[in-house]
C-alpha positions, 0 to 999 in steps of 0.5 A: 444520487447527485440530489441526495449527495447535494442535500447531504453536503457531499457534492463537493470534491475532497482533496486528498490528504497531504503526505510528507516525503518520508510517507511518500517514499514508503508508499512508493516502495510498497507500490513497487514491491507489490508489482511482484506480488505472488498469487496462488489460485487467484489469491494474493500472497504476502510479499516475500521479505527478500524481495522487499529487502532487495528492492529497498537496497536497489533503490537506496531506500533510506531505512534500515532493513529491519525497519523496511521489513516491519513497515512494508510488512504492516502495510502488506498485512493491511492490504491483504486484509482489504483484498480478502474482504473485496473477494467475498 
């Protein structure tokens, strides 16, 4: 595999993309909220909106509640889609 990767020019490590502070805050909030994710029959469920709002309030997150629900909800939808594909 290493030989093939080298011939394709894929043997060099790629640096992760840089993110700004605001993006890092959203990722951290999503990560913290995901720790309390409910599951049923081994399948992940959506993050409860009240849990997200409570966590954002406790962390003094710099966003309005509506924005926090919208952004974390979209991140969660993408994660749930990814998780469903992984379980197939």
